[in-house]
ZALOBA-807050 format. One record per residue (C-alpha): residue in one letter; x, y, z; residue number from 0. Coordinates in pm, whole numbers, padded with zeros to 5 digits. Layout:
<atoms>
 rest   east  north     up  nr
    a      X      Y      Z NUM
...
</atoms>
This chain:
<atoms>
 rest   east  north     up  nr
    x -00420  02529 -01928   0
    x -00763  02380 -02001   1
    x -00880  02076 -01810   2
    x -01140  01840 -01954   3
    x -01303  01566 -01745   4
    x -01331  01265 -01971   5
    x -01314  00901 -01866   6
    x -01143  00698 -02135   7
    x -01251  00330 -02125   8
    x -00983  00154 -01925   9
    x -00993 -00199 -02055  10
    x -00772 -00466 -01908  11
    x -00696 -00716 -02183  12
    x -00677 -01077 -02074  13
    x -00814 -01022 -01723  14
    x -00901 -01371 -01600  15
    x -00850 -01480 -01244  16
    x -01101 -01762 -01254  17
    x -00835 -02032 -01255  18
    x -00635 -02175 -00970  19
    x -00380 -01967 -00786  20
    x -00111 -02206 -00900  21
    x -00060 -02429 -01198  22
    x -00117 -02173 -01475  23
    x -00007 -02225 -01837  24
    x  00360 -02196 -01737  25
    x  00321 -02366 -01402  26
    x  00372 -02040 -01209  27
    x  00170 -01888 -00928  28
    x -00079 -01607 -00989  29
    x -00024 -01263 -00841  30
    x -00276 -00988 -00888  31
    x -00237 -00612 -00862  32
    x -00434 -00292 -00914  33
    x -00434 -00259 -01293  34
    x -00423 -00192 -01572  35
    x -00079 -00280 -01706  36
    x  00180 -00009 -01729  37
    x  00108  00154 -01391  38
    x  00308  00214 -01076  39
    x  00131 -00087 -00921  40
    x  00278 -00320 -01182  41
    x  00615 -00150 -01144  42
    x  00600 -00212 -00767  43
    x  00495 -00576 -00814  44
    x  00798 -00637 -01035  45
    x  01022 -00562 -00737  46
    x  00894 -00884 -00574  47
    x  01104 -01175 -00699  48
    x  00830 -01438 -00663  49
    x  00589 -01226 -00867  50
    x  00846 -01174 -01143  51
    x  00865 -01551 -01180  52
    x  00488 -01600 -01161  53
    x  00181 -01496 -01358  54
    x  00088 -01129 -01302  55
    x -00281 -01054 -01344  56
    x -00414 -00695 -01335  57
    x -00739 -00633 -01148  58
    x -00988 -00356 -01219  59
    x -01007 -00238 -00858  60
    x -00859 -00290 -00512  61
    x -01164 -00494 -00395  62
    x -01134 -00719 -00701  63
    x -00765 -00778 -00634  64
    x -00821 -00868 -00269  65
    x -01126 -01084 -00344  66
    x -00913 -01288 -00587  67
    x -00682 -01371 -00297  68
    x -00972 -01455 -00066  69
    x -01119 -01687 -00329  70
    x -00787 -01866 -00382  71
    x -00761 -01739 -00740  72
    x -00432 -01562 -00665  73
    x -00152 -01628 -00418  74
    x -00123 -01262 -00326  75
    x -00229 -00912 -00426  76
    x -00025 -00594 -00436  77
    x -00227 -00276 -00379  78
    x -00147  00085 -00280  79
    x -00214  00189  00078  80
    x -00074  00543  00103  81
    x  00111  00816 -00081  82
    x  00348  01062  00079  83
    x  00157  01351 -00083  84
    x -00199  01224 -00131  85
    x -00222  01037  00200  86
    x -00410  00714  00269  87
    x -00583  00502  00007  88
    x -00915  00467  00186  89
    x -01056  00184 -00024  90
    x -00758 -00038  00064  91
    x -00797  00022  00437  92
    x -01172 -00039  00418  93
    x -01130 -00365  00227  94
    x -00873 -00500  00473  95
    x -01131 -00499  00753  96
    x -01423 -00623  00541  97
    x -01481 -00990  00474  98
    x -01254 -01287  00550  99
    x -00924 -01176  00707 100
    x -00611 -01115  00503 101
    x -00260 -01033  00622 102
    x  00019 -00812  00492 103
    x  00344 -01003  00438 104
    x  00553 -00739  00261 105
    x  00557 -00367  00187 106
    x  00709 -00191 -00114 107
    x  00807  00176 -00110 108
    x  00814  00301 -00469 109
    x  00941  00647 -00569 110
    x  00679  00817 -00788 111
    x  00877  00932 -01092 112
    x  00654  01056 -01372 113
    x  00761  01091 -01734 114
    x  00605  01278 -02024 115
    x  00559  01011 -02290 116
    x  00478  01063 -02658 117
    x  00493  00872 -02984 118
    x  00845  00867 -03133 119
    x  00909  01175 -03345 120
    x  00689  01402 -03133 121
    x  00854  01715 -02994 122
    x  00757  01914 -02689 123
    x  00628  02192 -02916 124
    x  00393  01944 -03089 125
    x  00196  01864 -02773 126
    x -00154  02014 -02791 127
    x -00342  01747 -02592 128
    x -00226  01561 -02285 129
    x -00370  01253 -02110 130
    x -00324  01221 -01734 131
    x -00476  01050 -01433 132
    x -00614  01318 -01192 133
    x -00357  01238 -00922 134
    x -00075  01236 -01177 135
    x -00188  01573 -01309 136
    x -00207  01713 -00955 137
    x  00149  01599 -00880 138
    x  00288  01748 -01205 139
    x  00068  02055 -01232 140
    x  00337  02321 -01190 141
    x  00576  02157 -01438 142
    x  00297  02129 -01696 143
    x  00188  02488 -01643 144
    x  00541  02612 -01713 145
    x  00634  02380 -02000 146
    x  00297  02311 -02168 147
    x  00077  02609 -02075 148
    x -00147  02580 -02383 149
    x -00199  02203 -02376 150
    x -00546  02066 -02309 151
    x -00528  01810 -02026 152
    x -00772  01519 -02045 153
    x -00828  01316 -01728 154
    x -00823  00937 -01777 155
    x -00873  00646 -01540 156
    x -00512  00540 -01485 157
    x -00152  00611 -01577 158
    x -00158  00301 -01795 159
    x -00468  00426 -01978 160
    x -00291  00759 -02040 161
    x  00005  00586 -02207 162
    x -00222  00350 -02406 163
    x -00435  00637 -02537 164
    x -00127  00819 -02667 165
    x  00002  00504 -02833 166
    x -00339  00471 -03002 167
    x -00309  00825 -03140 168
    x -00588  00979 -02929 169
    x -00366  01238 -02759 170
    x -00024  01386 -02821 171
    x  00140  01301 -02487 172
    x  00078  01137 -02151 173
    x  00186  01182 -01793 174
    x  00266  00823 -01701 175
    x  00491  00585 -01512 176
    x  00821  00488 -01677 177
    x  00695  00130 -01713 178
    x  00390  00259 -01904 179
    x  00602  00450 -02153 180
    x  00812  00140 -02218 181
    x  00509 -00092 -02236 182
    x  00337  00118 -02503 183
    x  00645  00216 -02702 184
    x  00648  00585 -02610 185
    x  00951  00810 -02613 186
    x  01031  01022 -02307 187
    x  00990  01389 -02389 188
    x  01085  01469 -02028 189
    x  01166  01271 -01714 190
    x  01111  01338 -01345 191
    x  00840  01596 -01410 192
    x  00673  01570 -01069 193
    x  00663  01892 -00867 194
    x  00774  01694 -00560 195
    x  01060  01468 -00672 196
    x  01072  01289 -00335 197
    x  00713  01154 -00352 198
    x  00672  00788 -00258 199
    x  00380  00544 -00276 200
    x  00358  00261 -00026 201
    x  00223 -00069 -00157 202
    x  00134 -00376  00047 203
    x  00160 -00741 -00052 204
    x -00148 -00917  00089 205
    x -00212 -01290  00132 206
    x -00452 -01521  00307 207
    x -00395 -01572  00680 208
    x -00092 -01788  00752 209
    x  00203 -01802  00989 210
    x  00373 -01459  00988 211
    x  00710 -01425  00813 212
    x  01006 -01472  01046 213
    x  01116 -01153  01224 214
    x  01400 -00960  01061 215
    x  01479 -00713  01337 216
    x  01326 -00427  01137 217
    x  00959 -00514  01115 218
    x  00617 -00350  01119 219
    x  00297 -00487  01272 220
    x -00028 -00346  01136 221
    x -00356 -00351  01330 222
    x -00709 -00222  01294 223
    x -00861 -00134  01632 224
    x -01213 -00035  01723 225
    x -01217  00162  02046 226
    x -01484  00141  02314 227
    x -01687  00455  02238 228
    x -01859  00455  02577 229
    x -01527  00500  02758 230
    x -01363  00840  02811 231
    x -00998  00841  02703 232
    x -01034  00519  02503 233
    x -00788  00626  02233 234
    x -00537  00739  02494 235
    x -00567  00397  02657 236
    x -00479  00234  02323 237
    x -00168  00449  02288 238
    x -00069  00378  02648 239
    x -00078  00002  02591 240
    x  00183  00051  02317 241
    x  00400  00318  02478 242
    x  00423  00146  02817 243
    x  00578 -00158  02647 244
    x  00822  00035  02430 245
    x  00628 -00019  02107 246
    x  00679  00277  01872 247
    x  00367  00383  01682 248
    x  00485  00485  01332 249
    x  00147  00557  01172 250
    x -00214  00604  01279 251
    x -00506  00655  01039 252
    x -00876  00676  01110 253
    x -01154  00553  00883 254
    x -01530  00576  00944 255
    x -01687  00241  01026 256
    x -02013  00324  00847 257
    x -02214  00250  01161 258
    x -02297  00614  01236 259
    x -02138  00957  01243 260
    x -01838  00973  01474 261
    x -01756  00600  01478 262
    x -01407  00522  01349 263
    x -01166  00234  01310 264
    x -00801  00321  01376 265
    x -00528  00167  01165 266
    x -00197  00141  01351 267
    x  00151  00063  01224 268
    x  00375 -00041  01512 269
    x  00749 -00100  01500 270
    x  00816 -00463  01583 271
    x  00699 -00819  01512 272
    x  00411 -01010  01667 273
    x  00656 -01278  01785 274
    x  00839 -01025  02007 275
    x  00732 -01021  02371 276
    x  00671 -00645  02386 277
    x  00451 -00649  02076 278
    x  00267 -00962  02187 279
    x  00192 -00814  02530 280
    x  00074 -00490  02368 281
    x -00164 -00687  02145 282
    x -00310 -00876  02440 283
    x -00355 -00545  02621 284
    x -00536 -00395  02321 285
    x -00755 -00703  02294 286
    x -00863 -00654  02656 287
    x -00958 -00288  02632 288
    x -01080 -00245  02272 289
    x -01418 -00331  02130 290
    x -01239 -00526  01857 291
    x -00889 -00575  01715 292
    x -00799 -00714  01373 293
    x -00440 -00825  01323 294
    x -00328 -00732  00970 295
    x  00022 -00873  00965 296
    x  00387 -00844  01070 297
    x  00640 -00791  00791 298
    x  00975 -00637  00705 299
    x  00973 -00258  00697 300
    x  01019 -00117  00348 301
    x  01148  00228  00439 302
    x  01508  00345  00427 303
    x  01508  00546  00752 304
    x  01677  00392  01051 305
    x  01435  00248  01311 306
    x  01401  00427  01644 307
    x  01629  00256  01903 308
    x  01447  00053  02167 309
    x  01457  00182  02525 310
    x  01600 -00038  02803 311
    x  01377 -00303  02952 312
    x  01168 -00394  02646 313
    x  01374 -00672  02487 314
    x  01251 -01032  02493 315
    x  01508 -01122  02760 316
    x  01377 -00844  02984 317
    x  01021 -00976  02958 318
    x  01140 -01333  03023 319
    x  01334 -01225  03332 320
    x  01034 -01032  03464 321
    x  00809 -01334  03411 322
    x  01055 -01559  03595 323
    x  01072 -01311  03883 324
    x  00692 -01298  03910 325
    x  00672 -01677  03916 326
    x  00920 -01682  04205 327
    x  00718 -01417  04391 328
    x  00405 -01626  04355 329
    x  00591 -01936  04469 330
    x  00735 -01755  04770 331
    x  01096 -01802  04659 332
    x  01184 -01449  04543 333
    x  01474 -01285  04720 334
</atoms>
């Protein structure tokens, strides 16, 4: 199977986030996402009820989407942060710690289900050229090698661009998201063509800093911490602040700070909500020992797995009782 590197112009018709975040032509709020139209990002955004009712505006990049929120041109942005196969989306992590602070208020876990889309009337045997985003091609490579071994694969800039280029007659078929095939009037020659059918992309819904959503009992708190590099065991000390308070660390990622070689920021996902005593005490502990901590939000967990049960002694009532006991000790009234 031949592979050609060719960037097809990925235009985003109607991209205009210069207006207010609310009060658009239909009176709805603006929500932006990593475009173009017809991609998994748009499909993920459509799972958010408020965004379905509002004005959805595609952005050309993750920084552009987040900057629209910072500038007040959109109420929120939905961007990818990690994939179960490809790992972290570095540009999203970098942008979250650059510039005015933003917070995550929701996460969306979207199964990555690719289809092979073509113009109606096209058969599998008619496919000689195939448009695909590099990551889409990588995730469907084995299926394509078996079913379309002679097809020339052309890399394009997005799944939406792949579908649009087929609709325009440039290529015979596209590896694309189901929403892209529908958007551009393509027929499904095959469904679920990914080599790993259980792949999932995690998207985050990002807004300007405000009061966190109310706790749900199954929440995640995300932080970016910068450790003290002149202290031996600094990362271990960070983990100890969490573990000693019964805060389960569900994800840790490192990203270079850009200062010099060997300097990293660590992105932590912790089970729990900032309003809970154990999480709050862990955050104050991190703030004491780290060079810097950026709070990136507390929000309902989007996964389907059951949360890890909390150990005894870490519930809010336990912290309150311990605080009351200490106050009595200091007052000389403890028994």
